[in-house]
Chimera marker file (.cmm) of the C-alpha trace (Angstrom):
<marker_set name="trace">
<marker id="1" x="3.716" y="13.292" z="-21.139" r="1" g="1" b="0" radius="0.5"/>
<marker id="2" x="2.322" y="11.005" z="-23.812" r="1" g="1" b="0" radius="0.5"/>
<marker id="3" x="2.544" y="7.233" z="-23.710" r="1" g="1" b="0" radius="0.5"/>
<marker id="4" x="4.963" y="7.271" z="-26.676" r="1" g="1" b="0" radius="0.5"/>
<marker id="5" x="7.233" y="9.793" z="-24.945" r="1" g="1" b="0" radius="0.5"/>
<marker id="6" x="7.201" y="7.754" z="-21.738" r="1" g="1" b="0" radius="0.5"/>
<marker id="7" x="8.048" y="4.578" z="-23.631" r="1" g="1" b="0" radius="0.5"/>
<marker id="8" x="10.915" y="6.305" z="-25.455" r="1" g="1" b="0" radius="0.5"/>
<marker id="9" x="12.265" y="7.679" z="-22.167" r="1" g="1" b="0" radius="0.5"/>
<marker id="10" x="12.155" y="4.274" z="-20.484" r="1" g="1" b="0" radius="0.5"/>
<marker id="11" x="13.915" y="2.578" z="-23.407" r="1" g="1" b="0" radius="0.5"/>
<marker id="12" x="16.523" y="5.356" z="-23.482" r="1" g="1" b="0" radius="0.5"/>
<marker id="13" x="17.183" y="5.034" z="-19.742" r="1" g="1" b="0" radius="0.5"/>
<marker id="14" x="17.470" y="1.264" z="-19.983" r="1" g="1" b="0" radius="0.5"/>
<marker id="15" x="20.176" y="1.656" z="-22.616" r="1" g="1" b="0" radius="0.5"/>
<marker id="16" x="22.261" y="4.017" z="-20.489" r="1" g="1" b="0" radius="0.5"/>
<marker id="17" x="25.233" y="2.369" z="-18.844" r="1" g="1" b="0" radius="0.5"/>
<marker id="18" x="24.338" y="2.155" z="-15.181" r="1" g="1" b="0" radius="0.5"/>
<marker id="19" x="26.569" y="0.838" z="-12.427" r="1" g="1" b="0" radius="0.5"/>
<marker id="20" x="25.876" y="-2.824" z="-11.685" r="1" g="1" b="0" radius="0.5"/>
<marker id="21" x="28.067" y="-3.032" z="-8.611" r="1" g="1" b="0" radius="0.5"/>
<marker id="22" x="28.151" y="-1.073" z="-5.352" r="1" g="1" b="0" radius="0.5"/>
<marker id="23" x="29.498" y="2.446" z="-5.668" r="1" g="1" b="0" radius="0.5"/>
<marker id="24" x="30.019" y="5.417" z="-3.352" r="1" g="1" b="0" radius="0.5"/>
<marker id="25" x="27.885" y="8.476" z="-3.987" r="1" g="1" b="0" radius="0.5"/>
<marker id="26" x="26.861" y="11.748" z="-2.377" r="1" g="1" b="0" radius="0.5"/>
<marker id="27" x="23.154" y="12.272" z="-1.739" r="1" g="1" b="0" radius="0.5"/>
<marker id="28" x="22.181" y="15.546" z="-3.419" r="1" g="1" b="0" radius="0.5"/>
<marker id="29" x="18.363" y="15.454" z="-3.199" r="1" g="1" b="0" radius="0.5"/>
<marker id="30" x="15.577" y="13.700" z="-1.322" r="1" g="1" b="0" radius="0.5"/>
<marker id="31" x="12.313" y="13.377" z="-3.244" r="1" g="1" b="0" radius="0.5"/>
<marker id="32" x="10.482" y="11.438" z="-0.544" r="1" g="1" b="0" radius="0.5"/>
<marker id="33" x="11.077" y="8.719" z="2.017" r="1" g="1" b="0" radius="0.5"/>
<marker id="34" x="12.109" y="6.106" z="-0.538" r="1" g="1" b="0" radius="0.5"/>
<marker id="35" x="13.626" y="8.053" z="-3.449" r="1" g="1" b="0" radius="0.5"/>
<marker id="36" x="16.903" y="9.980" z="-3.446" r="1" g="1" b="0" radius="0.5"/>
<marker id="37" x="19.184" y="11.487" z="-6.066" r="1" g="1" b="0" radius="0.5"/>
<marker id="38" x="22.912" y="10.807" z="-5.873" r="1" g="1" b="0" radius="0.5"/>
<marker id="39" x="26.105" y="11.915" z="-7.593" r="1" g="1" b="0" radius="0.5"/>
<marker id="40" x="28.670" y="9.130" z="-7.924" r="1" g="1" b="0" radius="0.5"/>
<marker id="41" x="31.864" y="10.072" z="-6.089" r="1" g="1" b="0" radius="0.5"/>
<marker id="42" x="33.993" y="8.856" z="-9.009" r="1" g="1" b="0" radius="0.5"/>
<marker id="43" x="32.156" y="11.104" z="-11.454" r="1" g="1" b="0" radius="0.5"/>
<marker id="44" x="29.227" y="10.680" z="-13.742" r="1" g="1" b="0" radius="0.5"/>
<marker id="45" x="25.673" y="11.889" z="-14.053" r="1" g="1" b="0" radius="0.5"/>
<marker id="46" x="23.242" y="12.180" z="-11.180" r="1" g="1" b="0" radius="0.5"/>
<marker id="47" x="21.205" y="9.038" z="-10.587" r="1" g="1" b="0" radius="0.5"/>
<marker id="48" x="17.746" y="8.689" z="-9.047" r="1" g="1" b="0" radius="0.5"/>
<marker id="49" x="17.679" y="5.799" z="-6.602" r="1" g="1" b="0" radius="0.5"/>
<marker id="50" x="14.569" y="3.957" z="-5.385" r="1" g="1" b="0" radius="0.5"/>
<marker id="51" x="15.134" y="2.197" z="-2.068" r="1" g="1" b="0" radius="0.5"/>
<marker id="52" x="14.752" y="-1.547" z="-2.552" r="1" g="1" b="0" radius="0.5"/>
<marker id="53" x="12.234" y="-3.521" z="-0.536" r="1" g="1" b="0" radius="0.5"/>
<marker id="54" x="10.404" y="-0.768" z="1.323" r="1" g="1" b="0" radius="0.5"/>
<marker id="55" x="7.665" y="1.727" z="0.646" r="1" g="1" b="0" radius="0.5"/>
<marker id="56" x="7.517" y="4.989" z="2.584" r="1" g="1" b="0" radius="0.5"/>
<marker id="57" x="4.354" y="7.087" z="2.870" r="1" g="1" b="0" radius="0.5"/>
<marker id="58" x="3.744" y="9.418" z="-0.058" r="1" g="1" b="0" radius="0.5"/>
<marker id="59" x="4.432" y="13.076" z="0.729" r="1" g="1" b="0" radius="0.5"/>
<marker id="60" x="0.692" y="13.908" z="0.630" r="1" g="1" b="0" radius="0.5"/>
<marker id="61" x="-0.047" y="10.971" z="2.924" r="1" g="1" b="0" radius="0.5"/>
<marker id="62" x="0.152" y="11.141" z="6.736" r="1" g="1" b="0" radius="0.5"/>
<marker id="63" x="3.796" y="10.749" z="7.831" r="1" g="1" b="0" radius="0.5"/>
<marker id="64" x="5.054" y="11.312" z="4.272" r="1" g="1" b="0" radius="0.5"/>
<marker id="65" x="6.833" y="14.555" z="5.112" r="1" g="1" b="0" radius="0.5"/>
<marker id="66" x="8.227" y="13.001" z="8.305" r="1" g="1" b="0" radius="0.5"/>
<marker id="67" x="9.735" y="10.128" z="6.286" r="1" g="1" b="0" radius="0.5"/>
<marker id="68" x="11.261" y="12.592" z="3.811" r="1" g="1" b="0" radius="0.5"/>
<marker id="69" x="12.645" y="14.760" z="6.621" r="1" g="1" b="0" radius="0.5"/>
<marker id="70" x="14.163" y="11.687" z="8.286" r="1" g="1" b="0" radius="0.5"/>
<marker id="71" x="15.977" y="10.684" z="5.082" r="1" g="1" b="0" radius="0.5"/>
<marker id="72" x="17.013" y="14.319" z="4.619" r="1" g="1" b="0" radius="0.5"/>
<marker id="73" x="18.557" y="14.381" z="8.118" r="1" g="1" b="0" radius="0.5"/>
<marker id="74" x="20.281" y="10.993" z="7.797" r="1" g="1" b="0" radius="0.5"/>
<marker id="75" x="21.634" y="11.182" z="4.278" r="1" g="1" b="0" radius="0.5"/>
<marker id="76" x="21.615" y="14.564" z="2.530" r="1" g="1" b="0" radius="0.5"/>
<marker id="77" x="25.131" y="15.571" z="1.392" r="1" g="1" b="0" radius="0.5"/>
<marker id="78" x="26.613" y="12.457" z="2.976" r="1" g="1" b="0" radius="0.5"/>
<marker id="79" x="28.666" y="9.829" z="1.179" r="1" g="1" b="0" radius="0.5"/>
<marker id="80" x="26.675" y="6.608" z="1.040" r="1" g="1" b="0" radius="0.5"/>
<marker id="81" x="27.133" y="3.264" z="-0.697" r="1" g="1" b="0" radius="0.5"/>
<marker id="82" x="24.630" y="2.377" z="-3.410" r="1" g="1" b="0" radius="0.5"/>
<marker id="83" x="24.167" y="-1.368" z="-3.963" r="1" g="1" b="0" radius="0.5"/>
<marker id="84" x="22.016" y="-1.885" z="-7.084" r="1" g="1" b="0" radius="0.5"/>
<marker id="85" x="19.759" y="-4.939" z="-6.978" r="1" g="1" b="0" radius="0.5"/>
<marker id="86" x="19.359" y="-7.486" z="-9.778" r="1" g="1" b="0" radius="0.5"/>
<marker id="87" x="16.063" y="-5.723" z="-10.605" r="1" g="1" b="0" radius="0.5"/>
<marker id="88" x="18.203" y="-2.872" z="-11.941" r="1" g="1" b="0" radius="0.5"/>
<marker id="89" x="15.878" y="-0.061" z="-12.976" r="1" g="1" b="0" radius="0.5"/>
<marker id="90" x="12.201" y="0.427" z="-12.149" r="1" g="1" b="0" radius="0.5"/>
<marker id="91" x="9.524" y="1.591" z="-14.569" r="1" g="1" b="0" radius="0.5"/>
<marker id="92" x="10.300" y="5.232" z="-13.730" r="1" g="1" b="0" radius="0.5"/>
<marker id="93" x="13.981" y="4.895" z="-14.623" r="1" g="1" b="0" radius="0.5"/>
<marker id="94" x="15.237" y="4.853" z="-11.032" r="1" g="1" b="0" radius="0.5"/>
<marker id="95" x="18.038" y="2.511" z="-9.989" r="1" g="1" b="0" radius="0.5"/>
<marker id="96" x="16.614" y="0.110" z="-7.391" r="1" g="1" b="0" radius="0.5"/>
<marker id="97" x="19.198" y="-0.338" z="-4.646" r="1" g="1" b="0" radius="0.5"/>
<marker id="98" x="20.045" y="-0.944" z="-1.040" r="1" g="1" b="0" radius="0.5"/>
<marker id="99" x="21.606" y="2.245" z="0.319" r="1" g="1" b="0" radius="0.5"/>
<marker id="100" x="24.235" y="1.973" z="3.061" r="1" g="1" b="0" radius="0.5"/>
<marker id="101" x="24.672" y="4.952" z="5.343" r="1" g="1" b="0" radius="0.5"/>
<marker id="102" x="28.038" y="5.928" z="6.825" r="1" g="1" b="0" radius="0.5"/>
<marker id="103" x="28.612" y="3.221" z="9.426" r="1" g="1" b="0" radius="0.5"/>
<marker id="104" x="27.076" y="0.472" z="7.301" r="1" g="1" b="0" radius="0.5"/>
<marker id="105" x="23.403" y="0.423" z="8.274" r="1" g="1" b="0" radius="0.5"/>
<marker id="106" x="20.999" y="0.460" z="5.365" r="1" g="1" b="0" radius="0.5"/>
<marker id="107" x="18.763" y="3.470" z="4.935" r="1" g="1" b="0" radius="0.5"/>
<marker id="108" x="15.926" y="0.970" z="4.599" r="1" g="1" b="0" radius="0.5"/>
<marker id="109" x="16.624" y="-0.460" z="8.068" r="1" g="1" b="0" radius="0.5"/>
<marker id="110" x="16.834" y="3.030" z="9.590" r="1" g="1" b="0" radius="0.5"/>
<marker id="111" x="13.423" y="4.005" z="8.143" r="1" g="1" b="0" radius="0.5"/>
<marker id="112" x="11.814" y="0.770" z="9.312" r="1" g="1" b="0" radius="0.5"/>
<marker id="113" x="13.321" y="1.084" z="12.803" r="1" g="1" b="0" radius="0.5"/>
<marker id="114" x="11.926" y="4.629" z="13.061" r="1" g="1" b="0" radius="0.5"/>
<marker id="115" x="8.484" y="3.435" z="11.972" r="1" g="1" b="0" radius="0.5"/>
<marker id="116" x="8.522" y="5.527" z="8.787" r="1" g="1" b="0" radius="0.5"/>
<marker id="117" x="8.181" y="2.834" z="6.107" r="1" g="1" b="0" radius="0.5"/>
<marker id="118" x="6.699" y="-0.559" z="5.376" r="1" g="1" b="0" radius="0.5"/>
<marker id="119" x="8.476" y="-3.650" z="4.109" r="1" g="1" b="0" radius="0.5"/>
<marker id="120" x="6.954" y="-3.978" z="0.642" r="1" g="1" b="0" radius="0.5"/>
<marker id="121" x="6.094" y="-7.688" z="0.329" r="1" g="1" b="0" radius="0.5"/>
<marker id="122" x="5.604" y="-7.444" z="-3.432" r="1" g="1" b="0" radius="0.5"/>
<marker id="123" x="9.267" y="-6.505" z="-3.930" r="1" g="1" b="0" radius="0.5"/>
<marker id="124" x="11.029" y="-7.831" z="-0.852" r="1" g="1" b="0" radius="0.5"/>
<marker id="125" x="10.895" y="-11.606" z="-0.701" r="1" g="1" b="0" radius="0.5"/>
<marker id="126" x="13.811" y="-12.295" z="1.680" r="1" g="1" b="0" radius="0.5"/>
<marker id="127" x="13.424" y="-9.430" z="4.107" r="1" g="1" b="0" radius="0.5"/>
<marker id="128" x="12.943" y="-11.162" z="7.441" r="1" g="1" b="0" radius="0.5"/>
<marker id="129" x="15.424" y="-8.858" z="9.205" r="1" g="1" b="0" radius="0.5"/>
<marker id="130" x="13.676" y="-5.777" z="7.872" r="1" g="1" b="0" radius="0.5"/>
<marker id="131" x="10.299" y="-7.277" z="8.762" r="1" g="1" b="0" radius="0.5"/>
<marker id="132" x="11.534" y="-7.756" z="12.337" r="1" g="1" b="0" radius="0.5"/>
<marker id="133" x="12.488" y="-4.049" z="12.490" r="1" g="1" b="0" radius="0.5"/>
<marker id="134" x="9.035" y="-3.079" z="11.213" r="1" g="1" b="0" radius="0.5"/>
<marker id="135" x="7.352" y="-5.382" z="13.731" r="1" g="1" b="0" radius="0.5"/>
<marker id="136" x="9.385" y="-3.880" z="16.593" r="1" g="1" b="0" radius="0.5"/>
<marker id="137" x="8.472" y="-0.319" z="15.534" r="1" g="1" b="0" radius="0.5"/>
<marker id="138" x="4.824" y="-1.339" z="15.306" r="1" g="1" b="0" radius="0.5"/>
<marker id="139" x="4.886" y="-2.997" z="18.733" r="1" g="1" b="0" radius="0.5"/>
<marker id="140" x="6.266" y="0.185" z="20.326" r="1" g="1" b="0" radius="0.5"/>
<marker id="141" x="4.066" y="2.612" z="18.373" r="1" g="1" b="0" radius="0.5"/>
<marker id="142" x="6.949" y="4.422" z="16.646" r="1" g="1" b="0" radius="0.5"/>
<marker id="143" x="6.387" y="6.778" z="13.742" r="1" g="1" b="0" radius="0.5"/>
<marker id="144" x="3.338" y="5.936" z="11.682" r="1" g="1" b="0" radius="0.5"/>
<marker id="145" x="2.577" y="2.983" z="13.954" r="1" g="1" b="0" radius="0.5"/>
<marker id="146" x="1.089" y="5.213" z="16.643" r="1" g="1" b="0" radius="0.5"/>
<marker id="147" x="-2.030" y="5.063" z="14.468" r="1" g="1" b="0" radius="0.5"/>
<marker id="148" x="-4.162" y="1.937" z="14.942" r="1" g="1" b="0" radius="0.5"/>
<marker id="149" x="-4.329" y="1.062" z="11.229" r="1" g="1" b="0" radius="0.5"/>
<marker id="150" x="-2.106" y="3.210" z="8.959" r="1" g="1" b="0" radius="0.5"/>
<marker id="151" x="-2.664" y="2.853" z="5.217" r="1" g="1" b="0" radius="0.5"/>
<marker id="152" x="0.287" y="1.397" z="3.285" r="1" g="1" b="0" radius="0.5"/>
<marker id="153" x="1.372" y="3.633" z="0.377" r="1" g="1" b="0" radius="0.5"/>
<marker id="154" x="0.561" y="1.032" z="-2.277" r="1" g="1" b="0" radius="0.5"/>
<marker id="155" x="-3.056" y="0.985" z="-1.051" r="1" g="1" b="0" radius="0.5"/>
<marker id="156" x="-3.168" y="4.783" z="-0.736" r="1" g="1" b="0" radius="0.5"/>
<marker id="157" x="-1.929" y="5.192" z="-4.341" r="1" g="1" b="0" radius="0.5"/>
<marker id="158" x="-4.490" y="2.680" z="-5.613" r="1" g="1" b="0" radius="0.5"/>
<marker id="159" x="-7.329" y="4.574" z="-3.895" r="1" g="1" b="0" radius="0.5"/>
<marker id="160" x="-6.127" y="7.853" z="-5.430" r="1" g="1" b="0" radius="0.5"/>
<marker id="161" x="-6.277" y="6.489" z="-8.996" r="1" g="1" b="0" radius="0.5"/>
<link id1="1" id2="2" r="1" g="1" b="0" radius="0.2"/>
<link id1="2" id2="3" r="1" g="1" b="0" radius="0.2"/>
<link id1="3" id2="4" r="1" g="1" b="0" radius="0.2"/>
<link id1="4" id2="5" r="1" g="1" b="0" radius="0.2"/>
<link id1="5" id2="6" r="1" g="1" b="0" radius="0.2"/>
<link id1="6" id2="7" r="1" g="1" b="0" radius="0.2"/>
<link id1="7" id2="8" r="1" g="1" b="0" radius="0.2"/>
<link id1="8" id2="9" r="1" g="1" b="0" radius="0.2"/>
<link id1="9" id2="10" r="1" g="1" b="0" radius="0.2"/>
<link id1="10" id2="11" r="1" g="1" b="0" radius="0.2"/>
<link id1="11" id2="12" r="1" g="1" b="0" radius="0.2"/>
<link id1="12" id2="13" r="1" g="1" b="0" radius="0.2"/>
<link id1="13" id2="14" r="1" g="1" b="0" radius="0.2"/>
<link id1="14" id2="15" r="1" g="1" b="0" radius="0.2"/>
<link id1="15" id2="16" r="1" g="1" b="0" radius="0.2"/>
<link id1="16" id2="17" r="1" g="1" b="0" radius="0.2"/>
<link id1="17" id2="18" r="1" g="1" b="0" radius="0.2"/>
<link id1="18" id2="19" r="1" g="1" b="0" radius="0.2"/>
<link id1="19" id2="20" r="1" g="1" b="0" radius="0.2"/>
<link id1="20" id2="21" r="1" g="1" b="0" radius="0.2"/>
<link id1="21" id2="22" r="1" g="1" b="0" radius="0.2"/>
<link id1="22" id2="23" r="1" g="1" b="0" radius="0.2"/>
<link id1="23" id2="24" r="1" g="1" b="0" radius="0.2"/>
<link id1="24" id2="25" r="1" g="1" b="0" radius="0.2"/>
<link id1="25" id2="26" r="1" g="1" b="0" radius="0.2"/>
<link id1="26" id2="27" r="1" g="1" b="0" radius="0.2"/>
<link id1="27" id2="28" r="1" g="1" b="0" radius="0.2"/>
<link id1="28" id2="29" r="1" g="1" b="0" radius="0.2"/>
<link id1="29" id2="30" r="1" g="1" b="0" radius="0.2"/>
<link id1="30" id2="31" r="1" g="1" b="0" radius="0.2"/>
<link id1="31" id2="32" r="1" g="1" b="0" radius="0.2"/>
<link id1="32" id2="33" r="1" g="1" b="0" radius="0.2"/>
<link id1="33" id2="34" r="1" g="1" b="0" radius="0.2"/>
<link id1="34" id2="35" r="1" g="1" b="0" radius="0.2"/>
<link id1="35" id2="36" r="1" g="1" b="0" radius="0.2"/>
<link id1="36" id2="37" r="1" g="1" b="0" radius="0.2"/>
<link id1="37" id2="38" r="1" g="1" b="0" radius="0.2"/>
<link id1="38" id2="39" r="1" g="1" b="0" radius="0.2"/>
<link id1="39" id2="40" r="1" g="1" b="0" radius="0.2"/>
<link id1="40" id2="41" r="1" g="1" b="0" radius="0.2"/>
<link id1="41" id2="42" r="1" g="1" b="0" radius="0.2"/>
<link id1="42" id2="43" r="1" g="1" b="0" radius="0.2"/>
<link id1="43" id2="44" r="1" g="1" b="0" radius="0.2"/>
<link id1="44" id2="45" r="1" g="1" b="0" radius="0.2"/>
<link id1="45" id2="46" r="1" g="1" b="0" radius="0.2"/>
<link id1="46" id2="47" r="1" g="1" b="0" radius="0.2"/>
<link id1="47" id2="48" r="1" g="1" b="0" radius="0.2"/>
<link id1="48" id2="49" r="1" g="1" b="0" radius="0.2"/>
<link id1="49" id2="50" r="1" g="1" b="0" radius="0.2"/>
<link id1="50" id2="51" r="1" g="1" b="0" radius="0.2"/>
<link id1="51" id2="52" r="1" g="1" b="0" radius="0.2"/>
<link id1="52" id2="53" r="1" g="1" b="0" radius="0.2"/>
<link id1="53" id2="54" r="1" g="1" b="0" radius="0.2"/>
<link id1="54" id2="55" r="1" g="1" b="0" radius="0.2"/>
<link id1="55" id2="56" r="1" g="1" b="0" radius="0.2"/>
<link id1="56" id2="57" r="1" g="1" b="0" radius="0.2"/>
<link id1="57" id2="58" r="1" g="1" b="0" radius="0.2"/>
<link id1="58" id2="59" r="1" g="1" b="0" radius="0.2"/>
<link id1="59" id2="60" r="1" g="1" b="0" radius="0.2"/>
<link id1="60" id2="61" r="1" g="1" b="0" radius="0.2"/>
<link id1="61" id2="62" r="1" g="1" b="0" radius="0.2"/>
<link id1="62" id2="63" r="1" g="1" b="0" radius="0.2"/>
<link id1="63" id2="64" r="1" g="1" b="0" radius="0.2"/>
<link id1="64" id2="65" r="1" g="1" b="0" radius="0.2"/>
<link id1="65" id2="66" r="1" g="1" b="0" radius="0.2"/>
<link id1="66" id2="67" r="1" g="1" b="0" radius="0.2"/>
<link id1="67" id2="68" r="1" g="1" b="0" radius="0.2"/>
<link id1="68" id2="69" r="1" g="1" b="0" radius="0.2"/>
<link id1="69" id2="70" r="1" g="1" b="0" radius="0.2"/>
<link id1="70" id2="71" r="1" g="1" b="0" radius="0.2"/>
<link id1="71" id2="72" r="1" g="1" b="0" radius="0.2"/>
<link id1="72" id2="73" r="1" g="1" b="0" radius="0.2"/>
<link id1="73" id2="74" r="1" g="1" b="0" radius="0.2"/>
<link id1="74" id2="75" r="1" g="1" b="0" radius="0.2"/>
<link id1="75" id2="76" r="1" g="1" b="0" radius="0.2"/>
<link id1="76" id2="77" r="1" g="1" b="0" radius="0.2"/>
<link id1="77" id2="78" r="1" g="1" b="0" radius="0.2"/>
<link id1="78" id2="79" r="1" g="1" b="0" radius="0.2"/>
<link id1="79" id2="80" r="1" g="1" b="0" radius="0.2"/>
<link id1="80" id2="81" r="1" g="1" b="0" radius="0.2"/>
<link id1="81" id2="82" r="1" g="1" b="0" radius="0.2"/>
<link id1="82" id2="83" r="1" g="1" b="0" radius="0.2"/>
<link id1="83" id2="84" r="1" g="1" b="0" radius="0.2"/>
<link id1="84" id2="85" r="1" g="1" b="0" radius="0.2"/>
<link id1="85" id2="86" r="1" g="1" b="0" radius="0.2"/>
<link id1="86" id2="87" r="1" g="1" b="0" radius="0.2"/>
<link id1="87" id2="88" r="1" g="1" b="0" radius="0.2"/>
<link id1="88" id2="89" r="1" g="1" b="0" radius="0.2"/>
<link id1="89" id2="90" r="1" g="1" b="0" radius="0.2"/>
<link id1="90" id2="91" r="1" g="1" b="0" radius="0.2"/>
<link id1="91" id2="92" r="1" g="1" b="0" radius="0.2"/>
<link id1="92" id2="93" r="1" g="1" b="0" radius="0.2"/>
<link id1="93" id2="94" r="1" g="1" b="0" radius="0.2"/>
<link id1="94" id2="95" r="1" g="1" b="0" radius="0.2"/>
<link id1="95" id2="96" r="1" g="1" b="0" radius="0.2"/>
<link id1="96" id2="97" r="1" g="1" b="0" radius="0.2"/>
<link id1="97" id2="98" r="1" g="1" b="0" radius="0.2"/>
<link id1="98" id2="99" r="1" g="1" b="0" radius="0.2"/>
<link id1="99" id2="100" r="1" g="1" b="0" radius="0.2"/>
<link id1="100" id2="101" r="1" g="1" b="0" radius="0.2"/>
<link id1="101" id2="102" r="1" g="1" b="0" radius="0.2"/>
<link id1="102" id2="103" r="1" g="1" b="0" radius="0.2"/>
<link id1="103" id2="104" r="1" g="1" b="0" radius="0.2"/>
<link id1="104" id2="105" r="1" g="1" b="0" radius="0.2"/>
<link id1="105" id2="106" r="1" g="1" b="0" radius="0.2"/>
<link id1="106" id2="107" r="1" g="1" b="0" radius="0.2"/>
<link id1="107" id2="108" r="1" g="1" b="0" radius="0.2"/>
<link id1="108" id2="109" r="1" g="1" b="0" radius="0.2"/>
<link id1="109" id2="110" r="1" g="1" b="0" radius="0.2"/>
<link id1="110" id2="111" r="1" g="1" b="0" radius="0.2"/>
<link id1="111" id2="112" r="1" g="1" b="0" radius="0.2"/>
<link id1="112" id2="113" r="1" g="1" b="0" radius="0.2"/>
<link id1="113" id2="114" r="1" g="1" b="0" radius="0.2"/>
<link id1="114" id2="115" r="1" g="1" b="0" radius="0.2"/>
<link id1="115" id2="116" r="1" g="1" b="0" radius="0.2"/>
<link id1="116" id2="117" r="1" g="1" b="0" radius="0.2"/>
<link id1="117" id2="118" r="1" g="1" b="0" radius="0.2"/>
<link id1="118" id2="119" r="1" g="1" b="0" radius="0.2"/>
<link id1="119" id2="120" r="1" g="1" b="0" radius="0.2"/>
<link id1="120" id2="121" r="1" g="1" b="0" radius="0.2"/>
<link id1="121" id2="122" r="1" g="1" b="0" radius="0.2"/>
<link id1="122" id2="123" r="1" g="1" b="0" radius="0.2"/>
<link id1="123" id2="124" r="1" g="1" b="0" radius="0.2"/>
<link id1="124" id2="125" r="1" g="1" b="0" radius="0.2"/>
<link id1="125" id2="126" r="1" g="1" b="0" radius="0.2"/>
<link id1="126" id2="127" r="1" g="1" b="0" radius="0.2"/>
<link id1="127" id2="128" r="1" g="1" b="0" radius="0.2"/>
<link id1="128" id2="129" r="1" g="1" b="0" radius="0.2"/>
<link id1="129" id2="130" r="1" g="1" b="0" radius="0.2"/>
<link id1="130" id2="131" r="1" g="1" b="0" radius="0.2"/>
<link id1="131" id2="132" r="1" g="1" b="0" radius="0.2"/>
<link id1="132" id2="133" r="1" g="1" b="0" radius="0.2"/>
<link id1="133" id2="134" r="1" g="1" b="0" radius="0.2"/>
<link id1="134" id2="135" r="1" g="1" b="0" radius="0.2"/>
<link id1="135" id2="136" r="1" g="1" b="0" radius="0.2"/>
<link id1="136" id2="137" r="1" g="1" b="0" radius="0.2"/>
<link id1="137" id2="138" r="1" g="1" b="0" radius="0.2"/>
<link id1="138" id2="139" r="1" g="1" b="0" radius="0.2"/>
<link id1="139" id2="140" r="1" g="1" b="0" radius="0.2"/>
<link id1="140" id2="141" r="1" g="1" b="0" radius="0.2"/>
<link id1="141" id2="142" r="1" g="1" b="0" radius="0.2"/>
<link id1="142" id2="143" r="1" g="1" b="0" radius="0.2"/>
<link id1="143" id2="144" r="1" g="1" b="0" radius="0.2"/>
<link id1="144" id2="145" r="1" g="1" b="0" radius="0.2"/>
<link id1="145" id2="146" r="1" g="1" b="0" radius="0.2"/>
<link id1="146" id2="147" r="1" g="1" b="0" radius="0.2"/>
<link id1="147" id2="148" r="1" g="1" b="0" radius="0.2"/>
<link id1="148" id2="149" r="1" g="1" b="0" radius="0.2"/>
<link id1="149" id2="150" r="1" g="1" b="0" radius="0.2"/>
<link id1="150" id2="151" r="1" g="1" b="0" radius="0.2"/>
<link id1="151" id2="152" r="1" g="1" b="0" radius="0.2"/>
<link id1="152" id2="153" r="1" g="1" b="0" radius="0.2"/>
<link id1="153" id2="154" r="1" g="1" b="0" radius="0.2"/>
<link id1="154" id2="155" r="1" g="1" b="0" radius="0.2"/>
<link id1="155" id2="156" r="1" g="1" b="0" radius="0.2"/>
<link id1="156" id2="157" r="1" g="1" b="0" radius="0.2"/>
<link id1="157" id2="158" r="1" g="1" b="0" radius="0.2"/>
<link id1="158" id2="159" r="1" g="1" b="0" radius="0.2"/>
<link id1="159" id2="160" r="1" g="1" b="0" radius="0.2"/>
<link id1="160" id2="161" r="1" g="1" b="0" radius="0.2"/>
</marker_set>
């Protein structure tokens, strides 16, 4: 895809009317541990959602498939609540949101508790509760934390470029 095509696509997506308040949706696809596709329950086009505040391992990275499988098991075909953040849309056209699972827990918290994601300090400024979940998973060696020094996805992506 050329730069001009990418720019056009981003501008087009930014002009689409996107929900700015929480809405119920059914999860219809799981791309990886931090990106899902949903269909709003009240109708409308499918929406790609990027989980706010966390970064899960890339699929080609150690624990990437485990993170995806965990999201798949927790959320696929379930009705969840999507709470868009003030950030709105990321550079890839995904709605950045907190996702609430049935029962109210955020998908972000579930991934952190299982040791399958990092709090992403660049995008999560007030995430002390999530940081505490990550610290607890690390202390008990859950998920990716069984490794002595796992590589955060943002560093892994930078090394791959």
